[in-house]
N, CA, C and O of each residue as an XYZ file, in Angstrom:
884
protein
N      -0.886      8.340     25.942
C      -0.981      9.300     24.844
C      -2.159     10.225     25.071
O      -3.250      9.761     25.402
N      -1.967     11.501     24.904
C      -3.031     12.461     25.127
C      -3.863     12.625     23.878
O      -3.527     12.087     22.823
N      -4.969     13.379     23.997
C      -5.859     13.495     22.856
C      -6.607     14.805     22.887
O      -6.806     15.418     23.935
N      -7.029     15.226     21.660
C      -7.852     16.420     21.522
C      -8.498     16.381     20.165
O      -7.937     15.801     19.235
N      -9.663     16.982     20.022
C     -10.294     17.081     18.712
C     -10.206     18.525     18.240
O     -10.502     19.454     18.991
N      -9.794     18.704     16.987
C      -9.722     20.029     16.411
C     -11.017     20.298     15.670
O     -11.554     19.398     15.024
N     -11.524     21.498     15.747
C     -12.746     21.851     15.045
C     -12.496     22.988     14.080
O     -11.707     23.895     14.344
N     -13.191     22.915     12.949
C     -13.111     23.987     11.976
C     -14.408     24.750     11.984
O     -14.556     25.743     12.696
N     -15.374     24.267     11.165
C     -16.629     24.994     11.074
C     -17.521     24.766     12.280
O     -18.388     25.591     12.567
N     -17.324     23.643     13.006
C     -18.173     23.354     14.158
C     -17.436     23.705     15.436
O     -16.230     23.489     15.549
N     -18.163     24.244     16.387
C     -17.531     24.611     17.650
C     -17.179     23.381     18.460
O     -16.135     23.346     19.113
N     -18.049     22.352     18.428
C     -17.753     21.140     19.182
C     -18.504     19.975     18.567
O     -19.517     20.154     17.891
N     -17.984     18.764     18.816
C     -18.619     17.542     18.364
C     -18.724     16.648     19.590
O     -17.807     15.873     19.865
N     -19.829     16.740     20.337
C     -19.892     16.130     21.658
C     -19.835     14.622     21.696
O     -19.312     14.061     22.659
N     -20.352     13.942     20.686
C     -20.347     12.486     20.723
C     -19.965     11.950     19.358
O     -20.048     12.647     18.347
N     -19.539     10.674     19.355
C     -19.215     10.028     18.089
C     -20.451      9.485     17.389
O     -20.441      9.287     16.174
N     -21.519      9.242     18.149
C     -22.650      8.528     17.583
C     -23.205      9.215     16.350
O     -23.545      8.547     15.373
N     -23.303     10.515     16.375
C     -23.895     11.216     15.240
C     -22.975     11.239     14.026
O     -23.387     11.641     12.938
N     -21.711     10.801     14.215
C     -20.757     10.823     13.114
C     -20.736      9.509     12.338
O     -20.100      9.435     11.286
N     -21.413      8.472     12.827
C     -21.333      7.161     12.190
C     -22.278      7.078     11.000
O     -23.217      6.282     10.994
N     -22.020      7.908      9.990
C     -22.926      7.974      8.850
C     -22.177      7.975      7.528
O     -22.760      8.287      6.489
N     -20.891      7.631      7.550
C     -20.071      7.690      6.348
C     -19.988      6.300      5.725
O     -19.439      5.377      6.327
N     -20.528      6.155      4.529
C     -20.531      4.859      3.855
C     -19.514      4.793      2.724
O     -19.555      3.863      1.918
N     -18.604      5.758      2.646
C     -17.688      5.800      1.507
C     -16.711      4.631      1.501
O     -16.474      4.036      0.450
N     -16.138      4.289      2.660
C     -15.253      3.126      2.707
C     -16.056      1.832      2.617
O     -15.651      0.888      1.938
N     -17.194      1.793      3.305
C     -18.016      0.581      3.294
C     -18.446      0.218      1.877
O     -18.538     -0.964      1.544
N     -18.710      1.219      1.040
C     -19.166      0.958     -0.319
C     -18.120      0.242     -1.162
O     -18.452     -0.326     -2.203
N     -16.864      0.259     -0.732
C     -15.793     -0.385     -1.490
C     -15.599     -1.851     -1.105
O     -14.773     -2.546     -1.698
N     -16.363     -2.324     -0.107
C     -16.260     -3.696      0.370
C     -17.601     -4.407      0.259
O     -18.653     -3.767      0.234
N     -17.557     -5.716      0.195
C     -18.795     -6.489      0.255
C     -19.346     -6.443      1.679
O     -18.613     -6.159      2.626
N     -20.635     -6.722      1.823
C     -21.230     -6.756      3.164
C     -20.537     -7.801      4.036
O     -20.362     -7.595      5.237
N     -20.143     -8.923      3.428
C     -19.472     -9.982      4.187
C     -18.130     -9.508      4.722
O     -17.805     -9.734      5.888
N     -17.346     -8.845      3.861
C     -16.045     -8.356      4.310
C     -16.202     -7.275      5.382
O     -15.505     -7.291      6.397
N     -17.114     -6.349      5.150
C     -17.335     -5.283      6.134
C     -17.729     -5.862      7.489
O     -17.307     -5.368      8.534
N     -18.543     -6.911      7.456
C     -19.003     -7.531      8.691
C     -17.906     -8.240      9.471
O     -18.092     -8.545     10.649
N     -16.758     -8.512      8.835
C     -15.660     -9.183      9.525
C     -14.767     -8.204     10.282
O     -13.889     -8.626     11.034
N     -14.976     -6.925     10.094
C     -14.158     -5.937     10.792
C     -14.564     -5.843     12.268
O     -15.746     -5.970     12.586
N     -13.606     -5.623     13.166
C     -13.955     -5.333     14.565
C     -14.816     -4.072     14.643
O     -14.702     -3.178     13.804
N     -15.670     -4.011     15.649
C     -16.575     -2.877     15.785
C     -15.812     -1.553     15.841
O     -16.260     -0.565     15.260
N     -14.678     -1.515     16.525
C     -13.917     -0.270     16.648
C     -13.409      0.210     15.285
O     -13.421      1.410     15.007
N     -12.964     -0.722     14.433
C     -12.506     -0.352     13.086
C     -13.683      0.159     12.264
O     -13.582      1.164     11.560
N     -14.796     -0.551     12.370
C     -16.014     -0.116     11.672
C     -16.358      1.318     12.039
O     -16.700      2.114     11.164
N     -16.274      1.656     13.310
C     -16.617      3.005     13.754
C     -15.641      4.038     13.204
O     -16.054      5.114     12.772
N     -14.343      3.715     13.217
C     -13.358      4.697     12.719
C     -13.588      5.021     11.251
O     -13.456      6.173     10.838
N     -13.931      4.011     10.467
C     -14.074      4.220      9.032
C     -15.515      4.478      8.617
O     -15.825      4.498      7.425
N     -16.404      4.675      9.598
C     -17.772      5.104      9.328
C     -18.004      6.527      9.817
O     -19.136      7.012      9.817
N     -16.948      7.184     10.226
C     -17.049      8.497     10.853
C     -16.807      9.582      9.816
O     -15.785      9.583      9.129
N     -17.744     10.495      9.710
C     -17.587     11.611      8.786
C     -17.903     12.902      9.521
O     -19.020     13.084     10.005
N     -16.946     13.786      9.607
C     -17.142     15.060     10.288
C     -17.538     16.120      9.269
O     -17.510     15.875      8.063
N     -17.902     17.283      9.756
C     -18.301     18.374      8.869
C     -17.119     18.868      8.048
O     -15.961     18.679      8.421
N     -17.428     19.501      6.932
C     -16.390     20.048      6.061
C     -15.461     20.964      6.850
O     -15.910     21.897      7.515
N     -14.156     20.686      6.768
C     -13.169     21.497      7.472
C     -12.850     21.031      8.869
O     -11.858     21.477      9.446
N     -13.663     20.136      9.446
C     -13.358     19.588     10.773
C     -12.342     18.460     10.656
O     -12.186     17.851      9.598
N     -11.652     18.192     11.762
C     -10.578     17.193     11.768
C     -10.734     16.221     12.913
O     -11.248     16.570     13.976
N     -10.285     14.993     12.690
C     -10.132     13.999     13.739
C      -8.632     13.750     13.884
O      -7.923     13.619     12.886
N      -8.151     13.686     15.117
C      -6.720     13.580     15.385
C      -6.420     12.237     16.049
O      -7.129     11.804     16.956
N      -5.355     11.590     15.577
C      -4.873     10.346     16.165
C      -3.446     10.573     16.655
O      -2.608     11.097     15.921
N      -3.174     10.180     17.889
C      -1.878     10.405     18.515
C      -1.226      9.064     18.800
O      -1.844      8.186     19.402
N       0.020      8.899     18.371
C       0.653      7.603     18.537
C       2.156      7.680     18.682
O       2.738      8.751     18.859
N       2.768      6.506     18.601
C       4.217      6.359     18.740
C       4.714      5.392     17.665
O       4.122      4.335     17.448
N       5.795      5.762     17.004
C       6.419      4.885     16.010
C       7.176      3.784     16.745
O       8.027      4.074     17.586
N       6.873      2.516     16.435
C       7.555      1.429     17.141
C       8.487      0.614     16.258
O       9.344     -0.101     16.778
N       8.348      0.699     14.942
C       9.245     -0.030     14.048
C       9.510      0.787     12.790
O       8.590      1.385     12.232
N      10.753      0.817     12.345
C      11.115      1.418     11.066
C      12.278      0.617     10.488
O      13.234      0.302     11.198
N      12.196      0.293      9.212
C      13.285     -0.420      8.553
C      13.361      0.020      7.095
O      12.340      0.215      6.435
N      14.586      0.170      6.611
C      14.836      0.525      5.215
C      15.884     -0.427      4.641
O      16.832     -0.802      5.330
N      15.712     -0.810      3.395
C      16.848     -1.346      2.656
C      17.658     -0.151      2.160
O      17.193      0.985      2.246
N      18.835     -0.387      1.653
C      19.634      0.722      1.128
C      18.890      1.443      0.011
O      18.867      2.673     -0.035
N      18.283      0.672     -0.890
C      17.542      1.280     -2.003
C      16.324      2.013     -1.465
O      15.998      3.102     -1.937
N      15.645      1.423     -0.475
C      14.465      2.068      0.094
C      14.787      3.396      0.734
O      14.028      4.355      0.600
N      15.929      3.461      1.441
C      16.302      4.720      2.087
C      16.566      5.803      1.049
O      16.099      6.932      1.202
N      17.303      5.478      0.003
C      17.582      6.476     -1.032
C      16.311      6.876     -1.789
O      16.159      8.032     -2.185
N      15.407      5.923     -1.986
C      14.133      6.253     -2.632
C      13.348      7.244     -1.783
O      12.798      8.210     -2.313
N      13.288      7.018     -0.469
C      12.555      7.921      0.429
C      13.131      9.328      0.376
O      12.386     10.306      0.437
N      14.453      9.439      0.261
C      15.065     10.774      0.166
C      14.757     11.403     -1.191
O      14.499     12.604     -1.276
N      14.782     10.596     -2.251
C      14.548     11.110     -3.600
C      13.150     11.691     -3.752
O      12.977     12.745     -4.363
N      12.137     10.999     -3.190
C      10.766     11.472     -3.395
C      10.436     12.683     -2.526
O       9.300     13.156     -2.543
N      11.405     13.194     -1.770
C      11.205     14.490     -1.135
C      10.968     15.571     -2.188
O      10.356     16.599     -1.901
N      11.453     15.333     -3.406
C      11.266     16.298     -4.491
C       9.797     16.470     -4.844
O       9.421     17.491     -5.421
N       8.957     15.494     -4.509
C       7.522     15.612     -4.779
C       6.737     15.662     -3.475
O       5.592     15.214     -3.415
N       7.357     16.212     -2.428
C       6.647     16.416     -1.178
C       6.978     15.435     -0.078
O       6.494     15.592      1.043
N       7.792     14.421     -0.358
C       8.187     13.482      0.689
C       7.057     12.626      1.205
O       6.770     12.677      2.400
N       6.384     11.821      0.353
C       5.244     11.024      0.829
C       5.616      9.770      1.604
O       4.729      9.096      2.125
N       6.910      9.433      1.697
C       7.350      8.232      2.408
C       8.129      8.607      3.666
O       8.731      9.680      3.718
N       8.127      7.738      4.684
C       8.936      8.028      5.876
C      10.405      8.130      5.499
O      10.889      7.401      4.632
N      11.113      9.048      6.163
C      12.516      9.287      5.820
C      13.471      9.028      6.981
O      14.683      8.980      6.769
N      12.967      8.860      8.192
C      13.832      8.696      9.356
C      13.764      7.301      9.941
O      12.811      6.559      9.703
N      14.797      6.950     10.717
C      14.881      5.630     11.327
C      14.523      5.634     12.816
O      14.614      4.596     13.471
N      14.118      6.786     13.356
C      13.858      6.894     14.793
C      12.631      6.087     15.198
O      11.614      6.099     14.505
N      12.732      5.389     16.317
C      11.574      4.727     16.924
C      11.363      5.309     18.318
O      12.243      5.967     18.874
N      10.181      5.053     18.868
C       9.847      5.609     20.172
C       9.539      7.090     20.125
O       9.508      7.750     21.164
N       9.309      7.627     18.923
C       9.016      9.056     18.765
C       7.527      9.244     18.490
O       6.894      8.362     17.911
N       6.956     10.386     18.899
C       5.530     10.630     18.668
C       5.198     10.786     17.186
O       6.013     11.250     16.389
N       3.994     10.389     16.850
C       3.463     10.587     15.501
C       2.010     11.009     15.635
O       1.250     10.394     16.382
N       1.626     12.036     14.929
C       0.251     12.550     14.956
C      -0.315     12.504     13.546
O       0.341     12.929     12.595
N      -1.524     11.992     13.410
C      -2.218     11.949     12.122
C      -3.514     12.735     12.253
O      -4.325     12.475     13.142
N      -3.697     13.698     11.358
C      -4.916     14.505     11.335
C      -5.671     14.225     10.041
O      -5.119     14.354      8.948
N      -6.944     13.839     10.177
C      -7.799     13.567      9.019
C      -8.851     14.668      8.945
O      -9.682     14.806      9.843
N      -8.807     15.449      7.870
C      -9.680     16.614      7.718
C     -10.621     16.406      6.542
O     -10.191     16.037      5.449
N     -11.895     16.642      6.770
C     -12.884     16.484      5.710
C     -12.731     17.606      4.687
O     -12.649     18.781      5.047
N     -12.694     17.232      3.410
C     -12.558     18.186      2.316
C     -13.833     18.166      1.491
O     -14.014     17.306      0.629
N     -14.712     19.119      1.764
C     -15.993     19.163      1.082
C     -15.871     19.401     -0.406
O     -16.710     18.930     -1.174
N     -14.850     20.118     -0.833
C     -14.697     20.448     -2.254
C     -14.467     19.200     -3.098
O     -15.017     19.076     -4.192
N     -13.649     18.270     -2.588
C     -13.341     17.060     -3.358
C     -14.208     15.878     -2.953
O     -14.263     14.872     -3.660
N     -14.887     15.999     -1.813
C     -15.654     14.863     -1.304
C     -14.780     13.813     -0.659
O     -15.232     12.696     -0.405
N     -13.512     14.164     -0.385
C     -12.581     13.224      0.219
C     -12.031     13.731      1.538
O     -12.687     14.495      2.246
N     -10.828     13.301      1.859
C     -10.203     13.639      3.133
C      -8.760     14.057      2.906
O      -8.064     13.487      2.066
N      -8.317     15.054      3.657
C      -6.913     15.440      3.664
C      -6.251     14.822      4.883
O      -6.717     14.994      6.010
N      -5.153     14.096      4.648
C      -4.423     13.441      5.722
C      -3.095     14.162      5.929
O      -2.340     14.371      4.980
N      -2.814     14.540      7.175
C      -1.537     15.159      7.538
C      -0.872     14.292      8.602
O      -1.454     14.040      9.657
N       0.341     13.839      8.323
C       1.084     12.990      9.261
C       2.303     13.765      9.745
O       3.110     14.233      8.941
N       2.431     13.896     11.039
C       3.568     14.600     11.638
C       4.351     13.589     12.465
O       3.852     13.078     13.468
N       5.573     13.304     12.042
C       6.402     12.316     12.715
C       7.616     13.001     13.321
O       8.441     13.566     12.603
N       7.721     12.950     14.641
C       8.828     13.610     15.339
C      10.142     12.899     15.035
O      10.169     11.724     14.669
N      11.230     13.649     15.198
C      12.573     13.097     15.094
C      13.309     13.372     16.398
O      12.990     14.332     17.100
N      14.286     12.541     16.725
C      15.061     12.770     17.940
C      15.937     14.005     17.808
O      16.322     14.614     18.807
N      16.248     14.371     16.575
C      16.981     15.609     16.312
C      16.335     16.317     15.130
O      15.955     15.682     14.146
N      16.214     17.616     15.231
C      15.663     18.389     14.126
C      14.151     18.457     14.143
O      13.496     17.958     15.059
N      13.608     19.088     13.108
C      12.171     19.275     12.997
C      11.478     17.978     12.604
O      12.097     17.101     11.999
N      10.185     17.848     12.946
C       9.430     16.662     12.527
C       9.282     16.607     11.001
O       9.351     17.621     10.305
N       9.080     15.390     10.521
C       8.709     15.226      9.112
C       7.200     15.390      9.002
O       6.450     14.833      9.803
N       6.760     16.149      8.014
C       5.333     16.367      7.781
C       4.985     15.834      6.393
O       5.607     16.212      5.401
N       3.995     14.960      6.334
C       3.553     14.355      5.080
C       2.105     14.742      4.844
O       1.258     14.559      5.719
N       1.819     15.275      3.667
C       0.446     15.623      3.292
C      -0.004     14.719      2.135
O       0.758     14.457      1.204
N      -1.231     14.259      2.213
C      -1.826     13.548      1.088
C      -3.341     13.688      1.194
O      -3.865     14.135      2.214
N      -4.029     13.303      0.136
C      -5.487     13.377      0.131
C      -6.055     12.046     -0.329
O      -5.632     11.505     -1.350
N      -7.018     11.515      0.426
C      -7.743     10.330     -0.012
C      -8.991     10.798     -0.756
O      -9.811     11.548     -0.227
N      -9.104     10.338     -1.978
C     -10.240     10.706     -2.822
C     -10.992      9.449     -3.221
O     -10.391      8.420     -3.531
N     -12.303      9.544     -3.210
C     -13.138      8.398     -3.577
C     -13.419      8.482     -5.072
O     -14.527      8.794     -5.509
N     -12.367      8.191     -5.838
C     -12.398      8.353     -7.293
C     -11.343      7.441     -7.888
O     -10.722      6.650     -7.178
N     -11.139      7.551     -9.197
C     -10.112      6.771     -9.860
C     -10.589      5.390    -10.266
O     -11.757      5.055    -10.070
N      -9.697      4.585    -10.829
C     -10.100      3.290    -11.393
C     -10.607      2.280    -10.385
O     -11.346      1.368    -10.755
N     -10.229      2.418     -9.102
C     -10.679      1.473     -8.071
C     -11.709      2.075     -7.124
O     -12.227      1.381     -6.249
N     -12.008      3.352     -7.289
C     -12.940      4.020     -6.388
C     -12.280      4.664     -5.189
O     -12.944      5.346     -4.408
N     -10.968      4.457     -5.028
C     -10.225      5.077     -3.925
C      -8.810      5.355     -4.401
O      -8.144      4.473     -4.942
N      -8.355      6.583     -4.200
C      -6.991      6.921     -4.585
C      -6.374      7.848     -3.545
O      -7.078      8.562     -2.831
N      -5.055      7.821     -3.474
C      -4.315      8.715     -2.583
C      -3.519      9.669     -3.463
O      -2.678      9.249     -4.258
N      -3.799     10.961     -3.307
C      -3.142     11.990     -4.109
C      -2.040     12.613     -3.269
O      -2.286     13.045     -2.143
N      -0.817     12.665     -3.811
C       0.322     13.168     -3.039
C       0.815     14.520     -3.535
O       1.739     15.087     -2.950
N       0.222     15.047     -4.595
C       0.644     16.329     -5.139
C       1.389     16.172     -6.447
O       1.720     15.060     -6.860
N       1.648     17.297     -7.096
C       2.361     17.314     -8.373
C       1.659     16.467     -9.427
O       2.299     15.967    -10.352
N       0.338     16.304     -9.291
C      -0.431     15.520    -10.250
C      -0.344     14.020    -10.051
O      -0.952     13.266    -10.810
N       0.401     13.564     -9.043
C       0.636     12.133     -8.857
C      -0.338     11.538     -7.844
O      -0.586     12.114     -6.785
N      -0.876     10.391     -8.186
C      -1.792      9.703     -7.283
C      -1.601      8.199     -7.400
O      -0.971      7.704     -8.336
N      -2.155      7.490     -6.435
C      -2.044      6.037     -6.372
C      -3.433      5.453     -6.172
O      -4.107      5.769     -5.191
N      -3.859      4.611     -7.088
C      -5.130      3.908     -6.935
C      -4.962      2.804     -5.904
O      -3.964      2.084     -5.919
N      -5.936      2.667     -5.006
C      -5.865      1.696     -3.912
C      -6.998      0.687     -3.990
O      -8.123      1.024     -4.358
N      -6.690     -0.550     -3.639
C      -7.713     -1.570     -3.439
C      -7.803     -1.855     -1.947
O      -6.786     -1.994     -1.267
N      -9.022     -1.939     -1.453
C      -9.261     -2.136     -0.029
C      -9.803     -3.543      0.188
O     -10.618     -4.031     -0.595
N      -9.344     -4.191      1.257
C      -9.775     -5.554      1.555
C      -9.745     -5.775      3.061
O      -9.152     -4.987      3.798
N     -10.385     -6.846      3.515
C     -10.348     -7.252      4.911
C      -9.671     -8.611      4.970
O     -10.131     -9.571      4.351
N      -8.568     -8.690      5.724
C      -7.791     -9.921      5.837
C      -7.561    -10.218      7.313
O      -6.838     -9.493      7.997
N      -8.172    -11.275      7.790
C      -8.043    -11.669      9.195
C      -8.403    -10.498     10.115
O      -7.667    -10.196     11.054
N      -9.524     -9.845      9.847
C     -10.051     -8.719     10.622
C      -9.176     -7.468     10.536
O      -9.355     -6.534     11.318
N      -8.251     -7.444      9.611
C      -7.391     -6.284      9.398
C      -7.815     -5.580      8.118
O      -7.977     -6.218      7.078
N      -7.996     -4.265      8.191
C      -8.344     -3.483      7.011
C      -7.054     -3.191      6.255
O      -6.116     -2.621      6.812
N      -7.011     -3.586      4.979
C      -5.786     -3.517      4.190
C      -6.006     -2.672      2.942
O      -7.010     -2.813      2.244
N      -5.046     -1.793      2.679
C      -5.057     -0.971      1.476
C      -3.818     -1.332      0.652
O      -2.698     -1.276      1.160
N      -4.014     -1.699     -0.604
C      -2.898     -2.064     -1.475
C      -2.902     -1.207     -2.741
O      -3.953     -0.924     -3.316
N      -1.724     -0.811     -3.151
C      -1.621     -0.046     -4.386
C      -2.032     -0.924     -5.563
O      -1.625     -2.082     -5.664
N      -2.841     -0.357     -6.444
C      -3.275     -1.069     -7.648
C      -2.627     -0.488     -8.890
O      -2.384     -1.203     -9.862
N      -2.347      0.810     -8.863
C      -1.722      1.487     -9.995
C      -1.306      2.874     -9.545
O      -1.860      3.427     -8.595
N      -0.325      3.425    -10.237
C       0.098      4.805    -10.020
C      -0.241      5.590    -11.271
O      -0.146      5.070    -12.383
N      -0.641      6.859    -11.089
C      -1.050      7.624    -12.256
C      -0.744      9.103    -12.139
O      -0.410      9.612    -11.069
N      -0.867      9.762    -13.249
C      -0.657     11.200    -13.354
C      -1.973     11.852    -13.757
O      -2.564     11.487    -14.773
N      -2.433     12.820    -12.961
C      -3.680     13.518    -13.214
C      -3.418     14.748    -14.063
O      -2.710     15.662    -13.643
N      -3.991     14.768    -15.258
C      -3.889     15.916    -16.155
C      -5.298     16.385    -16.473
O      -5.972     15.829    -17.340
N      -5.739     17.428    -15.752
C      -7.125     17.866    -15.905
C      -8.055     16.769    -15.448
O      -7.954     16.296    -14.316
N      -8.963     16.358    -16.316
C      -9.900     15.285    -15.981
C      -9.360     13.905    -16.352
O     -10.026     12.895    -16.123
N      -8.158     13.860    -16.921
C      -7.587     12.595    -17.359
C      -6.692     12.003    -16.275
O      -5.920     12.720    -15.638
N      -6.798     10.686    -16.068
C      -5.914      9.946    -15.179
C      -5.104      9.003    -16.037
O      -5.642      8.056    -16.610
N      -3.811      9.261    -16.128
C      -2.939      8.500    -17.021
C      -2.091      7.545    -16.193
O      -1.266      8.001    -15.401
N      -2.266      6.229    -16.350
C      -1.470      5.288    -15.554
C       0.003      5.352    -15.928
O       0.352      5.490    -17.100
N       0.871      5.249    -14.910
C       2.312      5.243    -15.145
C       2.784      3.826    -15.441
O       2.258      2.874    -14.864
N       3.761      3.665    -16.323
C       4.317      2.321    -16.546
C       4.959      1.796    -15.270
O       5.466      2.572    -14.461
N       4.937      0.489    -15.090
C       5.389     -0.114    -13.840
C       6.843      0.238    -13.527
O       7.211      0.362    -12.359
N       7.671      0.399    -14.560
C       9.085      0.679    -14.308
C       9.302      2.079    -13.737
O      10.386      2.382    -13.240
N       8.277      2.938    -13.805
C       8.376      4.280    -13.247
C       7.808      4.360    -11.828
O       7.805      5.435    -11.229
N       7.333      3.254    -11.289
C       6.684      3.272     -9.975
C       7.648      2.737     -8.904
O       8.592      2.017     -9.228
N       7.414      3.086     -7.632
C       8.328      2.652     -6.566
C       8.124      1.218     -6.115
O       8.935      0.695     -5.351
N       7.056      0.568     -6.570
C       6.783     -0.803     -6.139
C       5.385     -0.925     -5.561
O       4.529     -0.072     -5.795
N       5.162     -1.977     -4.817
C       3.842     -2.293     -4.267
C       3.752     -1.792     -2.829
O       4.545     -2.177     -1.971
N       2.777     -0.933     -2.586
C       2.580     -0.364     -1.254
C       1.415     -1.055     -0.565
O       0.351     -1.232     -1.160
N       1.615     -1.446      0.690
C       0.552     -2.043      1.494
C       0.466     -1.310      2.825
O       1.467     -1.154      3.525
N      -0.732     -0.862      3.166
C      -0.995     -0.197      4.439
C      -2.062     -0.996      5.168
O      -3.068     -1.378      4.570
N      -1.854     -1.253      6.455
C      -2.842     -2.002      7.225
C      -3.278     -1.224      8.455
O      -2.546     -0.390      8.988
N      -4.497     -1.528      8.888
C      -5.090     -0.935     10.090
C      -5.616     -2.096     10.931
O      -6.614     -2.722     10.576
N      -4.942     -2.383     12.045
C      -5.314     -3.503     12.903
C      -5.774     -2.976     14.261
O      -5.030     -2.271     14.943
N      -6.998     -3.318     14.649
C      -7.493     -2.897     15.956
C      -6.830     -3.708     17.054
O      -6.712     -4.929     16.945
N      -6.394     -3.030     18.121
C      -5.702     -3.675     19.234
C      -6.559     -3.753     20.493
O      -6.130     -4.296     21.512
N      -7.779     -3.205     20.418
C      -8.634     -3.183     21.591
C      -8.339     -2.008     22.498
O      -7.274     -1.395     22.413
N      -9.280     -1.698     23.362
C      -9.151     -0.622     24.345
C      -8.797      0.713     23.684
O      -8.046      1.513     24.241
N      -9.346      0.936     22.499
C      -9.183      2.222     21.822
C      -7.913      2.384     21.023
O      -7.687      3.448     20.448
N      -7.071      1.359     20.964
C      -5.795      1.467     20.246
C      -5.859      0.705     18.921
O      -6.651     -0.224     18.764
N      -5.019      1.109     17.977
C      -4.875      0.377     16.726
C      -3.460      0.548     16.204
O      -2.764      1.505     16.542
N      -3.049     -0.402     15.370
C      -1.711     -0.355     14.777
C      -1.820     -0.069     13.285
O      -2.613     -0.677     12.566
N      -1.000      0.872     12.849
C      -0.866      1.221     11.440
C       0.476      0.694     10.955
O       1.496      0.898     11.612
N       0.482      0.016      9.804
C       1.748     -0.396      9.207
C       1.794      0.039      7.753
O       0.772      0.100      7.068
N       2.996      0.338      7.301
C       3.253      0.688      5.901
C       4.410     -0.167      5.419
O       5.463     -0.217      6.055
N       4.209     -0.845      4.284
C       5.260     -1.665      3.688
C       5.339     -1.367      2.195
O       4.330     -1.384      1.490
N       6.538     -1.098      1.732
C       6.790     -0.880      0.315
C       7.780     -1.939     -0.153
O       8.869     -2.080      0.402
N       7.382     -2.680     -1.184
C       8.264     -3.708     -1.729
C       8.319     -3.575     -3.242
O       7.400     -3.052     -3.871
N       9.404     -4.054     -3.805
C       9.628     -3.946     -5.246
C       9.792     -5.351     -5.818
O      10.449     -6.190     -5.201
N       9.208     -5.624     -6.987
C       9.301     -6.984     -7.535
C      10.735     -7.435     -7.808
O      11.009     -8.635     -7.830
N      11.645     -6.494     -8.014
C      13.045     -6.848     -8.282
C      13.933     -6.688     -7.055
O      14.821     -7.507     -6.818
N      13.693     -5.628     -6.270
C      14.602     -5.292     -5.171
C      14.098     -5.726     -3.801
O      14.779     -5.524     -2.795
N      12.904     -6.323     -3.758
C      12.389     -6.852     -2.499
C      11.868     -5.774     -1.569
O      11.456     -4.703     -2.014
N      11.888     -6.065     -0.253
C      11.367     -5.136      0.747
C      12.211     -3.870      0.783
O      13.434     -3.933      0.903
N      11.549     -2.717      0.680
C      12.252     -1.434      0.657
C      12.070     -0.647      1.952
O      13.044     -0.157      2.523
N      10.814     -0.525      2.420
C      10.504      0.310      3.582
C       9.441     -0.380      4.428
O       8.477     -0.938      3.903
N       9.627     -0.333      5.732
C       8.606     -0.805      6.677
C       8.491      0.207      7.803
O       9.499      0.669      8.340
N       7.262      0.550      8.159
C       7.011      1.421      9.306
C       5.778      0.931     10.042
O       4.787      0.547      9.420
N       5.838      0.944     11.374
C       4.695      0.564     12.204
C       4.554      1.574     13.328
O       5.544      2.015     13.911
N       3.308      1.937     13.627
C       3.038      2.863     14.722
C       1.725      2.474     15.381
O       0.816      1.965     14.725
N       1.634      2.716     16.677
C       0.420      2.433     17.448
C      -0.242      3.749     17.833
O       0.419      4.676     18.300
N      -1.566      3.820     17.631
C      -2.312      5.074     17.809
C      -3.515      4.891     18.712
O      -4.019      3.786     18.916
N      -3.954      6.024     19.245
C      -5.274      6.144     19.854
C      -5.937      7.387     19.284
O      -5.267      8.372     18.973
N      -7.251      7.336     19.152
C      -7.956      8.520     18.667
C      -7.977      9.596     19.741
O      -8.135      9.313     20.929
N      -7.816     10.833     19.299
C      -7.882     11.976     20.206
C      -9.323     12.431     20.329
O      -9.981     12.692     19.322
N      -9.819     12.529     21.554
C     -11.217     12.897     21.798
C     -11.251     13.957     22.884
O     -10.570     13.846     23.904
N     -12.068     15.005     22.644
C     -12.234     16.025     23.683
C     -13.639     15.935     24.266
O     -13.988     16.708     25.158
């Protein structure tokens, strides 16, 4: 997998060492939990670039699975920007760009997933260090998901805690029957600069709905 770093306000970022100054994710974990993370994971989530700069991760989708309900749900939420994977292709490239957003104090995440036919799927969301748990993912149209972060067997895990609607300064939680279910995202370091990302969506009544796994390497110039 090839790699490159995109720059916005800065012409170049020669080394990673000066970027290891971001304590926003660390602040959501105990010192004990943070200390259980592999060094490579610690570095990825301690990295903060200048406002408008981006870090790029290049990977390949290796697993995708949908239940019938999960597939129709993924198509339905295209009406609010398509925040869930919609295709079944594996072995296709996937690129994730994380851009620092100085205005919100968070990060904009752009995921580009190729398809064997047609244009790639593009997913936009923003991670904000706010909300009832201190971390939320905003997908647009006023909708966001509060996340709880944990370390489980050296894997960094993000789990949905609640879904809500942002109206001005108010965050209004949605009733459970209006939500798609429980979302779990994991980040597992594989060594030698690689890591695996997984996404699982399950529903208390309908069971497993969506699973996606991809292996990435950070892009560095």
